N, CA and C atoms of all chains as a GROMACS GRO file, in nm:
protein
  600
    1MET      N    1  15.199   5.731  23.567
    1MET     CA    2  15.318   5.712  23.483
    1MET      C    3  15.428   5.807  23.531
    2THR      N    4  15.546   5.751  23.549
    2THR     CA    5  15.660   5.832  23.592
    2THR      C    6  15.751   5.861  23.472
    3LYS      N    7  15.855   5.941  23.497
    3LYS     CA    8  15.948   5.974  23.388
    3LYS      C    9  16.011   5.847  23.330
    4SER      N   10  16.051   5.752  23.416
    4SER     CA   11  16.115   5.631  23.363
    4SER      C   12  16.016   5.544  23.286
    5GLU      N   13  15.889   5.543  23.330
    5GLU     CA   14  15.787   5.469  23.254
    5GLU      C   15  15.759   5.536  23.119
    6LEU      N   16  15.767   5.669  23.118
    6LEU     CA   17  15.749   5.742  22.992
    6LEU      C   18  15.861   5.706  22.895
    7ILE      N   19  15.984   5.699  22.946
    7ILE     CA   20  16.100   5.662  22.864
    7ILE      C   21  16.081   5.521  22.807
    8GLU      N   22  16.035   5.429  22.891
    8GLU     CA   23  16.010   5.291  22.846
    8GLU      C   24  15.902   5.286  22.738
    9ALA      N   25  15.795   5.361  22.759
    9ALA     CA   26  15.684   5.362  22.663
    9ALA      C   27  15.731   5.414  22.528
   10ILE      N   28  15.815   5.517  22.529
   10ILE     CA   29  15.867   5.571  22.403
   10ILE      C   30  15.960   5.468  22.338
   11ALA      N   31  16.043   5.403  22.420
   11ALA     CA   32  16.138   5.305  22.368
   11ALA      C   33  16.067   5.191  22.295
   12GLU      N   34  15.950   5.150  22.345
   12GLU     CA   35  15.875   5.042  22.281
   12GLU      C   36  15.832   5.077  22.140
   13LYS      N   37  15.801   5.208  22.118
   13LYS     CA   38  15.752   5.248  21.986
   13LYS      C   39  15.861   5.303  21.897
   14HIS      N   40  15.972   5.341  21.956
   14HIS     CA   41  16.080   5.407  21.882
   14HIS      C   42  16.201   5.315  21.891
   15ASN      N   43  16.183   5.188  21.850
   15ASN     CA   44  16.283   5.087  21.885
   15ASN      C   45  16.415   5.095  21.807
   16HIS      N   46  16.425   5.186  21.710
   16HIS     CA   47  16.553   5.198  21.641
   16HIS      C   48  16.648   5.295  21.713
   17LEU      N   49  16.600   5.361  21.816
   17LEU     CA   50  16.689   5.450  21.893
   17LEU      C   51  16.731   5.381  22.022
   18SER      N   52  16.852   5.410  22.068
   18SER     CA   53  16.900   5.346  22.191
   18SER      C   54  16.825   5.406  22.312
   19GLN      N   55  16.818   5.324  22.416
   19GLN     CA   56  16.756   5.366  22.542
   19GLN      C   57  16.821   5.495  22.590
   20LYS      N   58  16.952   5.504  22.571
   20LYS     CA   59  17.027   5.621  22.618
   20LYS      C   60  16.985   5.748  22.543
   21ASP      N   61  16.972   5.738  22.410
   21ASP     CA   62  16.929   5.854  22.330
   21ASP      C   63  16.788   5.899  22.370
   22ILE      N   64  16.702   5.800  22.400
   22ILE     CA   65  16.565   5.834  22.438
   22ILE      C   66  16.564   5.905  22.574
   23GLU      N   67  16.645   5.851  22.666
   23GLU     CA   68  16.656   5.912  22.798
   23GLU      C   69  16.707   6.056  22.787
   24LEU      N   70  16.813   6.075  22.710
   24LEU     CA   71  16.870   6.209  22.691
   24LEU      C   72  16.766   6.302  22.628
   25SER      N   73  16.690   6.250  22.532
   25SER     CA   74  16.591   6.332  22.463
   25SER      C   75  16.480   6.377  22.557
   26VAL      N   76  16.429   6.282  22.639
   26VAL     CA   77  16.321   6.316  22.732
   26VAL      C   78  16.370   6.421  22.831
   27LYS      N   79  16.492   6.402  22.881
   27LYS     CA   80  16.546   6.500  22.976
   27LYS      C   81  16.566   6.635  22.909
   28SER      N   82  16.612   6.634  22.785
   28SER     CA   83  16.633   6.758  22.712
   28SER      C   84  16.501   6.832  22.688
   29ILE      N   85  16.398   6.759  22.650
   29ILE     CA   86  16.267   6.822  22.626
   29ILE      C   87  16.217   6.889  22.755
   30LEU      N   88  16.226   6.817  22.867
   30LEU     CA   89  16.178   6.873  22.993
   30LEU      C   90  16.261   6.995  23.034
   31GLU      N   91  16.393   6.986  23.015
   31GLU     CA   92  16.478   7.098  23.052
   31GLU      C   93  16.449   7.220  22.962
   32GLN      N   94  16.425   7.196  22.835
   32GLN     CA   95  16.389   7.307  22.746
   32GLN      C   96  16.260   7.374  22.791
   33MET      N   97  16.166   7.291  22.838
   33MET     CA   98  16.038   7.347  22.883
   33MET      C   99  16.056   7.432  23.008
   34VAL      N  100  16.138   7.381  23.103
   34VAL     CA  101  16.162   7.458  23.226
   34VAL      C  102  16.234   7.588  23.191
   35GLN      N  103  16.336   7.578  23.107
   35GLN     CA  104  16.413   7.698  23.072
   35GLN      C  105  16.327   7.802  23.004
   36SER      N  106  16.238   7.757  22.918
   36SER     CA  107  16.158   7.855  22.846
   36SER      C  108  16.064   7.928  22.942
   37MET      N  109  16.006   7.856  23.038
   37MET     CA  110  15.921   7.924  23.139
   37MET      C  111  16.004   8.014  23.229
   38GLU      N  112  16.124   7.967  23.262
   38GLU     CA  113  16.215   8.046  23.345
   38GLU      C  114  16.247   8.180  23.278
   39ASN      N  115  16.247   8.181  23.145
   39ASN     CA  116  16.274   8.304  23.070
   39ASN      C  117  16.147   8.380  23.035
   40GLY      N  118  16.036   8.336  23.093
   40GLY     CA  119  15.910   8.407  23.071
   40GLY      C  120  15.850   8.381  22.934
   41GLU      N  121  15.896   8.273  22.870
   41GLU     CA  122  15.850   8.243  22.735
   41GLU      C  123  15.743   8.135  22.740
   42ARG      N  124  15.639   8.148  22.658
   42ARG     CA  125  15.533   8.047  22.662
   42ARG      C  126  15.570   7.922  22.581
   43ILE      N  127  15.498   7.813  22.609
   43ILE     CA  128  15.518   7.687  22.537
   43ILE      C  129  15.385   7.655  22.470
   44GLU      N  130  15.389   7.624  22.341
   44GLU     CA  131  15.265   7.595  22.269
   44GLU      C  132  15.278   7.465  22.193
   45ILE      N  133  15.202   7.363  22.236
   45ILE     CA  134  15.205   7.234  22.170
   45ILE      C  135  15.063   7.204  22.120
   46ARG      N  136  15.044   7.211  21.990
   46ARG     CA  137  14.909   7.190  21.936
   46ARG      C  138  14.858   7.051  21.969
   47GLY      N  139  14.734   7.044  22.016
   47GLY     CA  140  14.672   6.916  22.049
   47GLY      C  141  14.708   6.867  22.189
   48PHE      N  142  14.802   6.936  22.253
   48PHE     CA  143  14.839   6.900  22.390
   48PHE      C  144  14.799   7.012  22.486
   49GLY      N  145  14.855   7.132  22.460
   49GLY     CA  146  14.820   7.245  22.545
   49GLY      C  147  14.928   7.350  22.546
   50SER      N  148  14.906   7.453  22.626
   50SER     CA  149  15.007   7.558  22.636
   50SER      C  150  15.040   7.587  22.782
   51PHE      N  151  15.166   7.625  22.803
   51PHE     CA  152  15.213   7.663  22.935
   51PHE      C  153  15.244   7.812  22.931
   52THR      N  154  15.192   7.885  23.028
   52THR     CA  155  15.221   8.028  23.038
   52THR      C  156  15.252   8.059  23.184
   53LEU      N  157  15.292   8.181  23.212
   53LEU     CA  158  15.316   8.221  23.350
   53LEU      C  159  15.201   8.309  23.396
   54HIS      N  160  15.157   8.288  23.520
   54HIS     CA  161  15.056   8.375  23.580
   54HIS      C  162  15.123   8.458  23.689
   55TYR      N  163  15.090   8.586  23.689
   55TYR     CA  164  15.151   8.679  23.786
   55TYR      C  165  15.078   8.673  23.920
   56ARG      N  166  15.153   8.672  24.027
   56ARG     CA  167  15.095   8.682  24.162
   56ARG      C  168  15.154   8.806  24.228
   57PRO      N  169  15.071   8.906  24.259
   57PRO     CA  170  15.123   9.029  24.319
   57PRO      C  171  15.181   9.004  24.459
   58PRO      N  172  15.262   9.098  24.509
   58PRO     CA  173  15.317   9.082  24.645
   58PRO      C  174  15.202   9.081  24.745
   59ARG      N  175  15.217   9.008  24.853
   59ARG     CA  176  15.112   9.007  24.956
   59ARG      C  177  15.173   8.989  25.092
   60LYS      N  178  15.090   9.019  25.191
   60LYS     CA  179  15.137   9.001  25.329
   60LYS      C  180  15.097   8.863  25.375
   61GLY      N  181  15.192   8.791  25.425
   61GLY     CA  182  15.162   8.658  25.476
   61GLY      C  183  15.201   8.651  25.622
   62ARG      N  184  15.182   8.537  25.680
   62ARG     CA  185  15.221   8.518  25.819
   62ARG      C  186  15.301   8.391  25.835
   63ASN      N  187  15.399   8.398  25.919
   63ASN     CA  188  15.470   8.277  25.957
   63ASN      C  189  15.375   8.196  26.045
   64PRO      N  190  15.334   8.078  25.998
   64PRO     CA  191  15.232   8.003  26.072
   64PRO      C  192  15.277   7.963  26.213
   65LYS      N  193  15.407   7.956  26.235
   65LYS     CA  194  15.457   7.916  26.368
   65LYS      C  195  15.455   8.032  26.467
   66THR      N  196  15.508   8.147  26.423
   66THR     CA  197  15.524   8.258  26.515
   66THR      C  198  15.410   8.360  26.504
   67GLY      N  199  15.333   8.354  26.396
   67GLY     CA  200  15.225   8.449  26.375
   67GLY      C  201  15.276   8.583  26.326
   68GLU      N  202  15.405   8.593  26.307
   68GLU     CA  203  15.471   8.716  26.264
   68GLU      C  204  15.435   8.748  26.118
   69ALA      N  205  15.408   8.877  26.089
   69ALA     CA  206  15.374   8.916  25.952
   69ALA      C  207  15.499   8.919  25.865
   70VAL      N  208  15.488   8.866  25.744
   70VAL     CA  209  15.601   8.869  25.650
   70VAL      C  210  15.554   8.920  25.514
   71GLU      N  211  15.639   8.996  25.446
   71GLU     CA  212  15.609   9.043  25.312
   71GLU      C  213  15.644   8.932  25.213
   72LEU      N  214  15.548   8.888  25.136
   72LEU     CA  215  15.579   8.789  25.032
   72LEU      C  216  15.591   8.864  24.900
   73PRO      N  217  15.705   8.853  24.833
   73PRO     CA  218  15.727   8.929  24.710
   73PRO      C  219  15.640   8.879  24.595
   74GLU      N  220  15.625   8.963  24.495
   74GLU     CA  221  15.553   8.922  24.374
   74GLU      C  222  15.623   8.801  24.311
   75LYS      N  223  15.548   8.723  24.238
   75LYS     CA  224  15.610   8.608  24.171
   75LYS      C  225  15.528   8.564  24.051
   76TYR      N  226  15.584   8.474  23.976
   76TYR     CA  227  15.511   8.410  23.866
   76TYR      C  228  15.495   8.263  23.897
   77VAL      N  229  15.382   8.207  23.857
   77VAL     CA  230  15.360   8.063  23.872
   77VAL      C  231  15.326   8.003  23.736
   78PRO      N  232  15.375   7.880  23.709
   78PRO     CA  233  15.345   7.816  23.582
   78PRO      C  234  15.197   7.780  23.573
   79HIS      N  235  15.141   7.796  23.455
   79HIS     CA  236  15.001   7.760  23.433
   79HIS      C  237  14.988   7.678  23.306
   80PHE      N  238  14.911   7.569  23.312
   80PHE     CA  239  14.890   7.483  23.195
   80PHE      C  240  14.745   7.489  23.151
   81LYS      N  241  14.724   7.512  23.022
   81LYS     CA  242  14.588   7.508  22.967
   81LYS      C  243  14.584   7.394  22.866
   82PRO      N  244  14.509   7.287  22.897
   82PRO     CA  245  14.504   7.173  22.805
   82PRO      C  246  14.444   7.213  22.670
   83GLY      N  247  14.497   7.156  22.563
   83GLY     CA  248  14.445   7.181  22.429
   83GLY      C  249  14.321   7.097  22.402
   84LYS      N  250  14.253   7.126  22.291
   84LYS     CA  251  14.125   7.062  22.263
   84LYS      C  252  14.136   6.909  22.252
   85GLU      N  253  14.238   6.862  22.178
   85GLU     CA  254  14.250   6.717  22.160
   85GLU      C  255  14.270   6.647  22.294
   86LEU      N  256  14.357   6.701  22.378
   86LEU     CA  257  14.381   6.640  22.510
   86LEU      C  258  14.253   6.643  22.594
   87ARG      N  259  14.184   6.756  22.594
   87ARG     CA  260  14.059   6.766  22.671
   87ARG      C  261  13.958   6.661  22.626
   88ASP      N  262  13.941   6.650  22.494
   88ASP     CA  263  13.842   6.556  22.440
   88ASP      C  264  13.880   6.412  22.469
   89ARG      N  265  14.007   6.379  22.449
   89ARG     CA  266  14.049   6.240  22.469
   89ARG      C  267  14.039   6.198  22.615
   90VAL      N  268  14.076   6.287  22.707
   90VAL     CA  269  14.069   6.255  22.849
   90VAL      C  270  13.925   6.237  22.894
   91ASN      N  271  13.839   6.321  22.840
   91ASN     CA  272  13.699   6.314  22.879
   91ASN      C  273  13.632   6.189  22.822
   92LYS      N  274  13.665   6.152  22.699
   92LYS     CA  275  13.611   6.030  22.639
   92LYS      C  276  13.659   5.908  22.715
   93GLY      N  277  13.787   5.915  22.758
   93GLY     CA  278  13.845   5.802  22.831
   93GLY      C  279  13.786   5.786  22.969
   94SER      N  280  13.709   5.885  23.015
   94SER     CA  281  13.665   5.885  23.155
   94SER      C  282  13.558   5.780  23.182
   95ARG      N  283  13.515   5.707  23.077
   95ARG     CA  284  13.421   5.599  23.103
   95ARG      C  285  13.491   5.483  23.174
   96GLY      N  286  13.625   5.479  23.156
   96GLY     CA  287  13.700   5.375  23.226
   96GLY      C  288  13.730   5.420  23.368
   97LYS      N  289  13.790   5.333  23.443
   97LYS     CA  290  13.825   5.363  23.581
   97LYS      C  291  13.951   5.447  23.587
   98ARG      N  292  13.958   5.532  23.688
   98ARG     CA  293  14.079   5.609  23.709
   98ARG      C  294  14.181   5.521  23.781
   99GLN      N  295  14.306   5.523  23.732
   99GLN     CA  296  14.411   5.442  23.795
   99GLN      C  297  14.509   5.533  23.865
  100ARG      N  298  14.582   5.477  23.957
  100ARG     CA  299  14.682   5.557  24.029
  100ARG      C  300  14.821   5.513  23.991
  101MET      N  301  15.963   8.465  22.158
  101MET     CA  302  15.918   8.355  22.074
  101MET      C  303  15.879   8.235  22.159
  102ALA      N  304  15.773   8.170  22.120
  102ALA     CA  305  15.724   8.056  22.200
  102ALA      C  306  15.804   7.930  22.170
  103LEU      N  307  15.811   7.841  22.270
  103LEU     CA  308  15.873   7.710  22.249
  103LEU      C  309  15.770   7.619  22.182
  104THR      N  310  15.808   7.561  22.067
  104THR     CA  311  15.717   7.473  21.992
  104THR      C  312  15.784   7.338  21.971
  105LYS      N  313  15.710   7.243  21.912
  105LYS     CA  314  15.766   7.111  21.884
  105LYS      C  315  15.884   7.122  21.786
  106ALA      N  316  15.872   7.213  21.689
  106ALA     CA  317  15.979   7.229  21.591
  106ALA      C  318  16.109   7.276  21.657
  107VAL      N  319  16.096   7.371  21.751
  107VAL     CA  320  16.215   7.420  21.823
  107VAL      C  321  16.276   7.307  21.906
  108MET      N  322  16.191   7.229  21.971
  108MET     CA  323  16.239   7.118  22.054
  108MET      C  324  16.314   7.016  21.970
  109ALA      N  325  16.257   6.981  21.853
  109ALA     CA  326  16.319   6.880  21.766
  109ALA      C  327  16.455   6.930  21.716
  110GLU      N  328  16.463   7.056  21.682
  110GLU     CA  329  16.589   7.115  21.635
  110GLU      C  330  16.698   7.102  21.742
  111LYS      N  331  16.658   7.126  21.866
  111LYS     CA  332  16.753   7.117  21.977
  111LYS      C  333  16.798   6.972  21.999
  112LEU      N  334  16.707   6.877  21.984
  112LEU     CA  335  16.744   6.735  21.999
  112LEU      C  336  16.844   6.695  21.891
  113PHE      N  337  16.820   6.746  21.770
  113PHE     CA  338  16.911   6.721  21.659
  113PHE      C  339  17.051   6.775  21.692
  114ASN      N  340  17.057   6.895  21.745
  114ASN     CA  341  17.186   6.958  21.777
  114ASN      C  342  17.254   6.901  21.901
  115GLU      N  343  17.173   6.866  22.003
  115GLU     CA  344  17.232   6.827  22.132
  115GLU      C  345  17.249   6.678  22.149
  116VAL      N  346  17.145   6.601  22.110
  116VAL     CA  347  17.150   6.456  22.133
  116VAL      C  348  17.215   6.388  22.013
  117GLY      N  349  17.209   6.454  21.896
  117GLY     CA  350  17.274   6.398  21.779
  117GLY      C  351  17.193   6.292  21.708
  118ILE      N  352  17.061   6.291  21.727
  118ILE     CA  353  16.978   6.200  21.648
  118ILE      C  354  16.935   6.278  21.523
  119ASN      N  355  16.896   6.206  21.416
  119ASN     CA  356  16.864   6.280  21.293
  119ASN      C  357  16.731   6.354  21.303
  120LYS      N  358  16.707   6.442  21.206
  120LYS     CA  359  16.590   6.531  21.216
  120LYS      C  360  16.457   6.457  21.219
  121ARG      N  361  16.448   6.350  21.140
  121ARG     CA  362  16.323   6.274  21.138
  121ARG      C  363  16.299   6.206  21.274
  122GLU      N  364  16.408   6.147  21.329
  122GLU     CA  365  16.396   6.084  21.461
  122GLU      C  366  16.362   6.186  21.570
  123ALA      N  367  16.422   6.303  21.558
  123ALA     CA  368  16.399   6.408  21.658
  123ALA      C  369  16.252   6.450  21.657
  124LYS      N  370  16.197   6.463  21.537
  124LYS     CA  371  16.057   6.505  21.524
  124LYS      C  372  15.966   6.397  21.584
  125GLU      N  373  15.997   6.268  21.550
  125GLU     CA  374  15.920   6.156  21.602
  125GLU      C  375  15.926   6.150  21.754
  126MET      N  376  16.045   6.176  21.806
  126MET     CA  377  16.066   6.172  21.951
  126MET      C  378  15.977   6.274  22.022
  127VAL      N  379  15.975   6.396  21.969
  127VAL     CA  380  15.895   6.501  22.032
  127VAL      C  381  15.745   6.465  22.023
  128ASP      N  382  15.703   6.415  21.906
  128ASP     CA  383  15.563   6.375  21.891
  128ASP      C  384  15.527   6.265  21.990
  129LEU      N  385  15.615   6.164  22.001
  129LEU     CA  386  15.588   6.052  22.092
  129LEU      C  387  15.586   6.095  22.238
  130PHE      N  388  15.672   6.188  22.273
  130PHE     CA  389  15.677   6.238  22.410
  130PHE      C  390  15.538   6.287  22.452
  131PHE      N  391  15.478   6.373  22.370
  131PHE     CA  392  15.347   6.427  22.406
  131PHE      C  393  15.236   6.324  22.388
  132GLU      N  394  15.250   6.237  22.286
  132GLU     CA  395  15.147   6.136  22.264
  132GLU      C  396  15.142   6.034  22.379
  133GLU      N  397  15.256   5.994  22.431
  133GLU     CA  398  15.256   5.897  22.541
  133GLU      C  399  15.195   5.957  22.667
  134ILE      N  400  15.217   6.086  22.689
  134ILE     CA  401  15.154   6.153  22.805
  134ILE      C  402  15.002   6.156  22.784
  135ARG      N  403  14.961   6.192  22.662
  135ARG     CA  404  14.815   6.195  22.633
  135ARG      C  405  14.754   6.057  22.652
  136LEU      N  406  14.824   5.952  22.602
  136LEU     CA  407  14.770   5.816  22.614
  136LEU      C  408  14.752   5.774  22.760
  137ALA      N  409  14.852   5.807  22.843
  137ALA     CA  410  14.842   5.771  22.984
  137ALA      C  411  14.722   5.842  23.047
  138LEU      N  412  14.708   5.970  23.020
  138LEU     CA  413  14.597   6.047  23.078
  138LEU      C  414  14.462   5.996  23.028
  139GLU      N  415  14.459   5.961  22.901
  139GLU     CA  416  14.338   5.908  22.839
  139GLU      C  417  14.295   5.778  22.908
  140LYS      N  418  14.396   5.698  22.951
  140LYS     CA  419  14.367   5.572  23.020
  140LYS      C  420  14.335   5.594  23.167
  141GLY      N  421  14.337   5.721  23.209
  141GLY     CA  422  14.304   5.750  23.348
  141GLY      C  423  14.423   5.745  23.441
  142LYS      N  424  14.544   5.748  23.384
  142LYS     CA  425  14.664   5.745  23.467
  142LYS      C  426  14.720   5.884  23.489
  143GLN      N  427  14.754   5.914  23.613
  143GLN     CA  428  14.821   6.039  23.646
  143GLN      C  429  14.965   6.031  23.591
  144VAL      N  430  15.021   6.146  23.549
  144VAL     CA  431  15.158   6.147  23.497
  144VAL      C  432  15.245   6.234  23.588
  145LYS      N  433  15.351   6.172  23.642
  145LYS     CA  434  15.438   6.242  23.737
  145LYS      C  435  15.578   6.255  23.681
  146LEU      N  436  15.617   6.378  23.646
  146LEU     CA  437  15.750   6.399  23.590
  146LEU      C  438  15.834   6.475  23.691
  147SER      N  439  15.926   6.404  23.756
  147SER     CA  440  16.001   6.467  23.865
  147SER      C  441  16.086   6.582  23.812
  148GLY      N  442  16.091   6.689  23.888
  148GLY     CA  443  16.164   6.809  23.847
  148GLY      C  444  16.080   6.900  23.760
  149PHE      N  445  15.965   6.849  23.714
  149PHE     CA  446  15.878   6.930  23.629
  149PHE      C  447  15.742   6.951  23.696
  150GLY      N  448  15.665   6.843  23.705
  150GLY     CA  449  15.535   6.856  23.770
  150GLY      C  450  15.447   6.736  23.740
  151ASN      N  451  15.324   6.740  23.793
  151ASN     CA  452  15.231   6.628  23.775
  151ASN      C  453  15.111   6.671  23.691
  152PHE      N  454  15.070   6.584  23.601
  152PHE     CA  455  14.944   6.603  23.531
  152PHE      C  456  14.842   6.515  23.603
  153ASP      N  457  14.746   6.578  23.667
  153ASP     CA  458  14.646   6.506  23.744
  153ASP      C  459  14.512   6.505  23.671
  154LEU      N  460  14.426   6.411  23.710
  154LEU     CA  461  14.291   6.404  23.652
  154LEU      C  462  14.189   6.436  23.760
  155ARG      N  463  14.088   6.512  23.723
  155ARG     CA  464  13.981   6.542  23.819
  155ARG      C  465  13.848   6.513  23.755
  156ASP      N  466  13.764   6.441  23.830
  156ASP     CA  467  13.629   6.414  23.781
  156ASP      C  468  13.535   6.520  23.836
  157LYS      N  469  13.473   6.594  23.744
  157LYS     CA  470  13.382   6.702  23.784
  157LYS      C  471  13.240   6.656  23.767
  158SER      N  472  13.156   6.686  23.864
  158SER     CA  473  13.015   6.647  23.848
  158SER      C  474  12.942   6.756  23.771
  159GLU      N  475  12.822   6.723  23.724
  159GLU     CA  476  12.744   6.819  23.647
  159GLU      C  477  12.713   6.942  23.732
  160ARG      N  478  12.716   7.060  23.669
  160ARG     CA  479  12.683   7.182  23.743
  160ARG      C  480  12.606   7.276  23.652
  161PRO      N  481  12.528   7.368  23.714
  161PRO     CA  482  12.450   7.459  23.630
  161PRO      C  483  12.539   7.560  23.559
  162GLY      N  484  12.508   7.592  23.436
  162GLY     CA  485  12.582   7.692  23.362
  162GLY      C  486  12.487   7.778  23.282
  163ARG      N  487  12.545   7.869  23.205
  163ARG     CA  488  12.463   7.961  23.124
  163ARG      C  489  12.528   7.982  22.990
  164ASN      N  490  12.449   7.998  22.889
  164ASN     CA  491  12.501   8.042  22.760
  164ASN      C  492  12.530   8.191  22.775
  165PRO      N  493  12.658   8.230  22.765
  165PRO     CA  494  12.693   8.370  22.791
  165PRO      C  495  12.627   8.467  22.692
  166LYS      N  496  12.590   8.419  22.574
  166LYS     CA  497  12.528   8.509  22.475
  166LYS      C  498  12.380   8.529  22.501
  167THR      N  499  12.310   8.419  22.524
  167THR     CA  500  12.165   8.429  22.536
  167THR      C  501  12.118   8.435  22.682
  168GLY      N  502  12.206   8.399  22.775
  168GLY     CA  503  12.167   8.399  22.915
  168GLY      C  504  12.085   8.277  22.953
  169GLU      N  505  12.064   8.191  22.855
  169GLU     CA  506  11.985   8.070  22.876
  169GLU      C  507  12.059   7.975  22.971
  170GLU      N  508  11.984   7.913  23.062
  170GLU     CA  509  12.046   7.817  23.155
  170GLU      C  510  12.062   7.682  23.090
  171ILE      N  511  12.188   7.631  23.089
  171ILE     CA  512  12.211   7.496  23.039
  171ILE      C  513  12.308   7.426  23.133
  172PRO      N  514  12.282   7.299  23.165
  172PRO     CA  515  12.373   7.229  23.257
  172PRO      C  516  12.508   7.201  23.190
  173ILE      N  517  12.616   7.213  23.265
  173ILE     CA  518  12.749   7.173  23.218
  173ILE      C  519  12.766   7.028  23.262
  174SER      N  520  12.780   6.939  23.164
  174SER     CA  521  12.778   6.796  23.194
  174SER      C  522  12.898   6.753  23.278
  175ALA      N  523  12.884   6.639  23.344
  175ALA     CA  524  12.994   6.582  23.422
  175ALA      C  525  13.109   6.553  23.326
  176ARG      N  526  13.230   6.577  23.369
  176ARG     CA  527  13.345   6.553  23.280
  176ARG      C  528  13.472   6.527  23.358
  177ARG      N  529  13.569   6.472  23.288
  177ARG     CA  530  13.703   6.454  23.348
  177ARG      C  531  13.796   6.557  23.286
  178VAL      N  532  13.872   6.624  23.370
  178VAL     CA  533  13.963   6.728  23.321
  178VAL      C  534  14.107   6.704  23.369
  179VAL      N  535  14.202   6.758  23.293
  179VAL     CA  536  14.344   6.748  23.328
  179VAL      C  537  14.385   6.876  23.400
  180THR      N  538  14.458   6.861  23.509
  180THR     CA  539  14.517   6.979  23.572
  180THR      C  540  14.666   6.955  23.584
  181PHE      N  541  14.742   7.063  23.582
  181PHE     CA  542  14.888   7.051  23.596
  181PHE      C  543  14.930   7.114  23.727
  182ARG      N  544  15.005   7.038  23.806
  182ARG     CA  545  15.058   7.089  23.931
  182ARG      C  546  15.210   7.098  23.919
  183PRO      N  547  15.263   7.220  23.904
  183PRO     CA  548  15.408   7.234  23.887
  183PRO      C  549  15.482   7.184  24.010
  184GLY      N  550  15.596   7.121  23.991
  184GLY     CA  551  15.676   7.072  24.102
  184GLY      C  552  15.754   7.185  24.168
  185GLN      N  553  15.810   7.154  24.285
  185GLN     CA  554  15.886   7.254  24.362
  185GLN      C  555  15.998   7.317  24.280
  186LYS      N  556  16.071   7.233  24.207
  186LYS     CA  557  16.188   7.281  24.133
  186LYS      C  558  16.145   7.378  24.022
  187LEU      N  559  16.039   7.343  23.951
  187LEU     CA  560  15.989   7.431  23.844
  187LEU      C  561  15.937   7.562  23.904
  188ARG      N  562  15.860   7.552  24.013
  188ARG     CA  563  15.809   7.672  24.078
  188ARG      C  564  15.922   7.766  24.118
  189ALA      N  565  16.025   7.708  24.180
  189ALA     CA  566  16.136   7.789  24.229
  189ALA      C  567  16.207   7.859  24.113
  190ARG      N  568  16.223   7.788  24.002
  190ARG     CA  569  16.297   7.846  23.890
  190ARG      C  570  16.216   7.954  23.818
  191VAL      N  571  16.084   7.942  23.821
  191VAL     CA  572  15.998   8.039  23.753
  191VAL      C  573  15.972   8.164  23.838
  192GLU      N  574  15.964   8.144  23.970
  192GLU     CA  575  15.936   8.254  24.064
  192GLU      C  576  16.026   8.374  24.044
  193THR      N  577  16.153   8.347  24.028
  193THR     CA  578  16.252   8.454  24.022
  193THR      C  579  16.239   8.540  23.897
  194TYR      N  580  16.162   8.492  23.799
  194TYR     CA  581  16.145   8.569  23.676
  194TYR      C  582  16.087   8.707  23.707
  195ALA      N  583  16.000   8.716  23.808
  195ALA     CA  584  15.937   8.843  23.846
  195ALA      C  585  16.039   8.945  23.891
  196ARG      N  586  16.149   8.898  23.946
  196ARG     CA  587  16.248   8.991  24.000
  196ARG      C  588  16.345   9.039  23.893
  197THR      N  589  16.350   8.969  23.781
  197THR     CA  590  16.445   9.010  23.678
  197THR      C  591  16.376   9.081  23.563
  198ASN      N  592  16.247   9.051  23.542
  198ASN     CA  593  16.178   9.103  23.424
  198ASN      C  594  16.034   9.137  23.454
  199LYS      N  595  15.972   9.202  23.358
  199LYS     CA  596  15.828   9.228  23.366
  199LYS      C  597  15.764   9.184  23.235
  200HIS      N  598  15.643   9.135  23.246
  200HIS     CA  599  15.572   9.098  23.124
  200HIS      C  600  15.522   9.222  23.053
   0.00000   0.00000   0.00000
């Protein structure tokens, strides 16, 4: 499922709102999520999961082309922990075939 | 403060201009449609944000951490989140401006 398919799926169930409002809403929700992680703030959605940042210390890496050593600075990476309802539903659904 | 569904709905009310009940429904549907897709075995790809992927894990040996008793961990399907390039880039810089 892509972002546009998600918008369509919501539109089918939320038919009193215009396609445009739904599109704006989906984009706003995603932007709020990115901004909150960008500010180091966690996201907590009960029954879905939580997003937090994981710290990665600075390390020495290599340029794969030249073999030259490079210092890679410390950073944060987004991490998602699925909530119980999502875990249970996905696992129950696993009796069906996986689709792409 | 963490980002929650209530905060998201409030922002939709202020920014998109839909009413509070619609905003709440919108946020609920956003997460429910993602859960439904994953439950059906569909990967979810949100450009600019990241992908929710499914992985089928086979049974493996485990232990009850309290009793030390060996019990198999059953085969299961799990959700993983792979942040997209744009999200990674925006979150990385947090380490240079702040500390947890």
